[in-house]
Legacy VTK file of the C-alpha trace (Angstrom):
# vtk DataFile Version 3.0
C-alpha trace
ASCII
DATASET POLYDATA
POINTS 428 float
0.001 -0.006 -0.003
1.005 3.653 -0.386
1.619 5.765 2.729
2.436 9.490 2.689
4.529 11.192 5.364
4.185 14.956 5.790
7.051 17.022 7.212
7.492 20.820 7.588
10.198 22.316 5.379
12.133 25.526 6.106
13.715 26.944 2.942
15.898 30.039 3.047
14.635 33.295 1.595
16.632 32.738 -1.627
15.362 29.140 -1.932
11.765 30.242 -1.334
12.044 32.865 -4.053
13.291 30.195 -6.461
10.476 27.806 -5.510
7.827 30.463 -6.050
9.290 31.288 -9.451
9.101 27.601 -10.364
5.464 27.448 -9.243
4.628 30.377 -11.533
6.365 28.601 -14.418
4.483 25.347 -13.758
1.195 27.248 -13.635
1.876 28.784 -17.051
2.958 25.403 -18.416
-0.211 23.668 -17.202
-2.460 26.394 -18.626
-0.573 26.278 -21.914
-1.029 22.514 -22.118
-4.741 22.929 -21.407
-5.033 25.625 -24.115
-3.219 23.452 -26.701
-5.644 20.587 -26.134
-8.594 22.936 -26.449
-7.375 24.530 -29.712
-6.413 21.162 -31.258
-9.862 19.722 -30.618
-11.788 22.827 -31.798
-9.761 23.338 -35.009
-8.775 19.809 -36.049
-10.989 17.584 -33.905
-8.071 15.589 -32.510
-7.026 14.722 -28.972
-3.513 15.694 -27.924
-1.884 12.910 -25.903
0.507 13.175 -22.979
3.443 11.836 -25.039
2.868 14.559 -27.682
3.054 17.302 -25.068
6.163 15.731 -23.478
7.857 15.810 -26.915
6.997 19.505 -27.238
8.398 20.062 -23.764
11.671 18.442 -24.769
11.909 20.796 -27.762
11.102 23.809 -25.595
13.849 22.919 -23.138
16.359 22.854 -25.970
15.189 26.267 -27.216
14.329 28.426 -24.185
16.494 29.185 -21.139
13.570 29.651 -18.728
12.432 26.088 -19.436
15.910 24.728 -18.689
16.024 26.506 -15.309
13.162 24.355 -13.981
13.814 20.617 -13.397
12.251 18.524 -16.127
10.646 16.137 -13.647
8.553 18.994 -12.225
7.341 19.886 -15.713
6.478 16.266 -16.567
4.382 15.920 -13.433
2.531 19.157 -14.319
1.700 17.682 -17.734
0.579 14.425 -16.103
-1.711 16.414 -13.812
-3.270 18.131 -16.819
-3.674 14.791 -18.629
-5.355 13.268 -15.588
-7.889 16.127 -15.529
-8.762 15.638 -19.228
-9.010 11.853 -18.837
-11.514 12.277 -16.022
-13.458 14.858 -18.092
-13.791 12.483 -21.078
-14.880 9.696 -18.753
-17.656 11.857 -17.322
-18.732 12.763 -20.862
-19.024 9.091 -21.825
-21.057 8.375 -18.710
-23.359 11.359 -19.450
-22.775 12.799 -15.991
-24.837 15.777 -14.908
-21.704 17.925 -14.435
-18.990 17.351 -17.012
-16.406 19.485 -15.212
-14.132 20.758 -18.020
-10.587 21.400 -16.666
-10.381 24.961 -15.433
-7.796 27.662 -15.958
-5.340 27.668 -13.049
-4.677 30.973 -11.336
-1.872 29.479 -9.293
-0.136 26.184 -8.555
0.804 25.428 -4.960
2.787 22.175 -5.305
5.599 20.635 -7.314
6.381 16.918 -7.544
9.343 14.837 -8.591
9.926 11.071 -8.742
12.788 9.289 -7.006
15.025 7.278 -9.326
16.635 3.932 -8.745
20.358 3.343 -8.976
22.601 0.286 -8.888
24.261 -0.427 -5.549
27.185 -2.844 -5.178
26.736 -5.328 -2.349
29.702 -7.329 -1.122
28.698 -10.958 -1.180
30.779 -14.118 -1.450
29.296 -15.284 -4.715
30.528 -15.642 -8.276
27.277 -14.512 -9.792
27.710 -10.803 -10.688
23.933 -10.226 -10.749
23.671 -11.089 -7.056
26.465 -8.675 -6.164
24.395 -5.636 -7.296
20.905 -4.527 -6.336
18.606 -1.788 -7.500
17.683 0.644 -4.729
15.849 3.953 -4.737
17.633 7.130 -3.759
16.906 8.524 -0.330
15.712 12.138 -0.518
16.645 12.763 3.134
20.195 13.495 4.326
20.380 12.805 8.033
22.359 15.158 10.260
23.223 15.425 13.957
21.354 18.726 14.258
17.669 19.445 14.845
16.861 19.577 11.145
17.752 17.096 8.463
18.188 18.010 4.779
15.902 17.379 1.806
17.573 17.090 -1.586
15.608 19.135 -4.129
16.657 18.966 -7.820
18.533 22.072 -9.006
17.966 23.737 -5.641
20.214 21.843 -3.257
19.575 20.887 0.340
16.623 22.358 2.223
15.998 22.093 5.962
13.310 19.582 6.950
11.947 18.636 10.372
11.745 14.810 10.628
9.386 14.322 13.564
8.866 10.635 12.630
11.015 8.208 10.622
10.210 7.175 7.066
8.878 3.663 6.401
9.047 1.610 3.266
10.361 2.564 -0.163
10.012 6.307 -1.025
8.559 6.794 -4.504
8.031 10.529 -4.976
8.217 13.835 -3.146
5.807 16.768 -3.332
6.587 20.245 -1.991
3.376 22.047 -1.022
3.027 25.758 -0.269
0.388 26.512 2.383
-0.465 29.590 4.387
1.518 28.305 7.356
4.626 27.482 5.316
6.160 24.775 3.128
5.587 21.042 3.600
7.094 17.922 2.044
4.793 15.014 1.215
6.951 11.890 0.799
4.993 8.982 -0.651
6.311 5.520 0.261
5.379 1.963 -0.686
5.031 -0.284 2.363
4.145 -3.930 2.663
0.503 -4.838 3.044
-0.501 -5.689 6.600
-2.334 -9.030 6.877
-5.887 -8.792 8.128
-6.463 -9.833 11.739
-9.154 -12.322 12.648
-12.361 -10.338 13.377
-13.447 -10.833 16.969
-14.875 -7.498 18.213
-17.234 -5.479 16.018
-18.775 -2.092 16.518
-21.098 0.026 14.387
-21.416 3.802 14.260
-24.207 6.074 13.131
-23.067 9.598 12.231
-25.152 12.691 12.880
-25.068 16.438 13.377
-26.207 16.696 17.005
-23.732 13.999 18.123
-20.882 13.374 15.745
-21.498 9.644 16.059
-23.308 7.120 18.222
-21.924 3.603 18.604
-23.859 0.350 18.858
-22.783 0.224 22.530
-24.738 3.416 23.209
-21.719 5.714 23.538
-21.794 9.139 21.906
-19.136 11.531 20.651
-19.867 15.244 20.821
-19.770 17.207 17.595
-17.116 19.963 17.975
-18.487 22.046 15.042
-15.121 23.556 14.177
-16.425 25.789 11.387
-19.254 27.095 13.567
-16.758 27.986 16.297
-14.507 29.830 13.853
-17.327 31.557 11.957
-17.252 34.738 14.046
-13.543 35.332 13.547
-13.893 34.387 9.873
-16.482 37.120 9.432
-14.144 39.643 11.018
-11.213 38.669 8.765
-13.453 38.836 5.671
-14.702 42.312 6.567
-11.142 43.523 7.147
-10.133 42.106 3.763
-12.984 43.930 1.989
-11.752 47.289 3.321
-8.211 46.877 2.004
-7.234 48.427 -1.301
-6.736 45.918 -4.119
-3.070 45.336 -4.948
-1.773 46.821 -1.688
0.589 45.078 0.711
-1.971 45.360 3.531
-4.458 43.421 1.426
-1.882 40.662 0.807
-1.188 40.431 4.543
-4.924 40.203 5.277
-5.352 37.510 2.579
-2.600 35.507 4.279
-4.290 35.951 7.671
-7.591 34.743 6.238
-5.977 31.716 4.576
-4.181 30.868 7.815
-7.512 30.962 9.672
-9.054 28.508 7.200
-6.038 26.199 7.435
-6.216 26.105 11.235
-9.913 25.152 11.079
-9.124 22.343 8.637
-6.243 21.114 10.813
-8.463 21.022 13.917
-11.096 19.010 12.080
-8.543 16.532 10.727
-6.935 16.167 14.141
-10.322 15.379 15.699
-11.233 12.809 13.014
-7.853 11.100 13.166
-7.940 10.730 16.939
-11.537 9.521 16.824
-10.825 6.780 14.289
-7.744 5.701 16.248
-9.855 5.580 19.426
-12.529 3.404 17.830
-9.966 0.886 16.624
-7.120 0.872 19.166
-8.372 2.346 22.435
-11.629 0.415 22.420
-9.853 -2.638 20.917
-12.266 -3.196 18.056
-11.025 -4.828 14.866
-14.273 -4.485 12.844
-15.938 -1.122 12.241
-19.221 -0.828 10.354
-20.802 2.381 9.053
-23.393 3.525 6.542
-22.553 4.061 2.900
-23.877 7.643 2.734
-23.965 9.733 -0.436
-22.880 13.014 1.140
-22.750 14.846 -2.206
-26.525 14.559 -2.435
-27.108 15.219 1.264
-25.395 18.630 1.157
-28.019 19.793 -1.345
-30.355 20.262 1.601
-30.009 23.984 2.306
-30.940 23.529 5.995
-28.265 20.891 6.721
-25.538 21.583 4.152
-23.310 23.656 6.428
-23.559 21.172 9.322
-22.853 18.168 7.100
-19.894 19.878 5.453
-18.542 20.935 8.849
-18.778 17.336 10.112
-16.897 16.040 7.036
-18.364 12.538 7.099
-16.646 11.592 3.814
-13.222 12.239 5.379
-14.221 10.171 8.432
-15.255 7.178 6.283
-12.148 7.519 4.131
-9.834 7.568 7.128
-11.618 4.575 8.682
-10.847 2.589 5.533
-7.238 3.827 5.335
-6.405 3.053 8.959
-8.113 -0.334 8.662
-5.949 -1.133 5.623
-2.785 0.160 7.289
-3.231 -1.734 10.578
-4.899 -4.897 9.273
-8.415 -4.209 10.630
-11.800 -4.438 8.879
-14.079 -1.613 7.740
-17.442 -2.201 6.095
-20.181 0.089 4.823
-23.797 -1.036 4.477
-26.926 0.257 2.795
-28.386 3.073 4.976
-31.974 2.500 3.843
-34.434 2.488 6.798
-31.792 1.974 9.483
-33.428 4.663 11.632
-37.014 3.632 10.760
-36.718 -0.023 11.862
-36.750 -1.471 15.358
-33.455 -3.112 16.304
-35.204 -5.588 18.611
-38.073 -7.029 16.570
-37.101 -5.892 13.070
-40.470 -4.228 12.307
-40.529 -1.017 10.349
-42.260 1.997 11.843
-45.701 2.573 10.371
-45.175 6.330 10.325
-42.021 7.862 8.909
-40.019 9.503 11.677
-38.842 13.039 10.994
-35.405 14.265 12.022
-36.965 16.201 14.909
-37.986 12.942 16.634
-34.868 11.780 18.500
-36.356 8.730 20.290
-37.487 5.557 18.543
-40.570 4.003 20.170
-41.558 0.661 18.643
-45.314 0.179 18.362
-44.978 -3.623 18.119
-42.601 -4.715 20.915
-42.520 -1.546 23.014
-38.763 -0.945 22.664
-37.713 2.640 23.380
-34.216 3.699 22.310
-32.354 6.771 21.208
-32.841 7.172 17.468
-29.106 7.074 16.646
-28.429 4.145 19.013
-31.212 2.176 17.363
-29.790 2.959 13.931
-26.275 1.887 15.011
-27.654 -1.470 16.199
-29.414 -1.948 12.834
-26.157 -1.132 11.023
-24.364 -3.774 13.069
-27.071 -6.351 12.310
-26.988 -5.470 8.613
-23.243 -6.248 8.592
-23.809 -9.814 9.781
-21.327 -11.187 7.235
-18.476 -8.928 8.343
-16.729 -11.988 9.745
-16.228 -13.262 6.197
-15.399 -9.820 4.778
-18.527 -9.712 2.637
-21.128 -7.023 1.993
-24.594 -7.966 3.090
-27.728 -6.150 1.898
-30.439 -8.549 3.080
-33.558 -7.152 4.754
-33.206 -6.417 8.445
-35.931 -8.846 9.459
-33.906 -11.764 8.072
-31.036 -11.093 10.477
-33.010 -11.985 13.583
-33.204 -15.687 14.282
-33.632 -15.619 18.044
-34.683 -19.263 18.324
-31.449 -20.421 16.672
-29.455 -18.076 18.878
-31.167 -19.401 21.995
-30.537 -23.015 20.989
-26.858 -22.277 20.416
-26.541 -20.834 23.918
-25.887 -17.235 22.876
-27.591 -14.261 24.458
-28.907 -12.656 21.289
-28.933 -12.930 17.520
-26.166 -10.302 17.228
-23.615 -12.633 18.795
-24.792 -15.521 16.623
-24.539 -13.678 13.330
-21.267 -11.805 13.882
-19.103 -14.145 15.884
-20.369 -17.715 15.277
-18.050 -19.290 12.713
-20.467 -22.064 11.904
-23.314 -19.762 10.823
-24.347 -19.911 7.197
-26.339 -17.074 5.670
LINES 1 429
428 0 1 2 3 4 5 6 7 8 9 10 11 12 13 14 15 16 17 18 19 20 21 22 23 24 25 26 27 28 29 30 31 32 33 34 35 36 37 38 39 40 41 42 43 44 45 46 47 48 49 50 51 52 53 54 55 56 57 58 59 60 61 62 63 64 65 66 67 68 69 70 71 72 73 74 75 76 77 78 79 80 81 82 83 84 85 86 87 88 89 90 91 92 93 94 95 96 97 98 99 100 101 102 103 104 105 106 107 108 109 110 111 112 113 114 115 116 117 118 119 120 121 122 123 124 125 126 127 128 129 130 131 132 133 134 135 136 137 138 139 140 141 142 143 144 145 146 147 148 149 150 151 152 153 154 155 156 157 158 159 160 161 162 163 164 165 166 167 168 169 170 171 172 173 174 175 176 177 178 179 180 181 182 183 184 185 186 187 188 189 190 191 192 193 194 195 196 197 198 199 200 201 202 203 204 205 206 207 208 209 210 211 212 213 214 215 216 217 218 219 220 221 222 223 224 225 226 227 228 229 230 231 232 233 234 235 236 237 238 239 240 241 242 243 244 245 246 247 248 249 250 251 252 253 254 255 256 257 258 259 260 261 262 263 264 265 266 267 268 269 270 271 272 273 274 275 276 277 278 279 280 281 282 283 284 285 286 287 288 289 290 291 292 293 294 295 296 297 298 299 300 301 302 303 304 305 306 307 308 309 310 311 312 313 314 315 316 317 318 319 320 321 322 323 324 325 326 327 328 329 330 331 332 333 334 335 336 337 338 339 340 341 342 343 344 345 346 347 348 349 350 351 352 353 354 355 356 357 358 359 360 361 362 363 364 365 366 367 368 369 370 371 372 373 374 375 376 377 378 379 380 381 382 383 384 385 386 387 388 389 390 391 392 393 394 395 396 397 398 399 400 401 402 403 404 405 406 407 408 409 410 411 412 413 414 415 416 417 418 419 420 421 422 423 424 425 426 427
């Protein structure tokens, strides 16, 4: 699997000036490549390929000095980024998507990427076979020092200070330098060995919401911090201050940087909360199976009354990180169909005769008399709907088919949940 390590980078003033000049060049190159594809299709009706534009880049580097100043690997990655955008656009056109999303003109580029090459290393071994005496290894972009900061080797720039707060793992493949409001960062992408999946023994389901961030099948809740709502007052102040500044002035640039820094801090707080929450669900509570709903958040944010709260909660990031951490640490993560999970009783499996609105926060079953918190009831239904999580399968059977209490009682288990999730002899 691929794992990315992020480290802060501290270039000198001269190095930062060079990096910003390279970013401007890459922005112009990417817009030029986009324009060439547009003109070629409108005039001749042909698609320009990535190899064609790389050949033109090679000719431009032989002709112009400003092209030779920038490392060629940076330019190739900018062309690949442009090609990826057009490939996705053509795919959406073939699928007749509602929004085609033609690649836009870039006002600025904030990152530059280069690949790490392999070289031949001589290994001293007592063997007559010359092939076994040499191996192919990838160059290490980090130069370790005895000081606080190590050094990052950047093509045509030299060594830049980098703060290595954690060691690299695996085989580094490529490096990306990213310019943010708080400074420069290095994203080093590494290939690591896949972690074997552990045997599922303890499962937990979560139901996400806006009042509580999530409710587990055990009845525990996690408060919703609402990071954007907390920062909204200061955001309004920064935006008003920016509107009063004269366009093109230095004070306006400083205020723009202050506003961007405010947004970045809000994003960092949200990511920190989600990362710690996912780690807590897996490691602190010692669960190796996590089940959640497969929500289509892109459609849910169309609701004008809930769009800000859903975007602030960032459920898509939470589900994505659950899957990534499960893959990294060998755990299991499953998503099930969310249909009627909050409208069905988790005890008897009967669906409520009247549709419950979001204002009703307690589920009262009219058939068996069960009274539960709405989110807790939904979390239990999600856990029951993932009855085949032990075998790593997706299960979309009706909820009423998951409850076989007589079979559970005959087996000696307390309820059908234990039978379906943890009994190895169960066949569904």
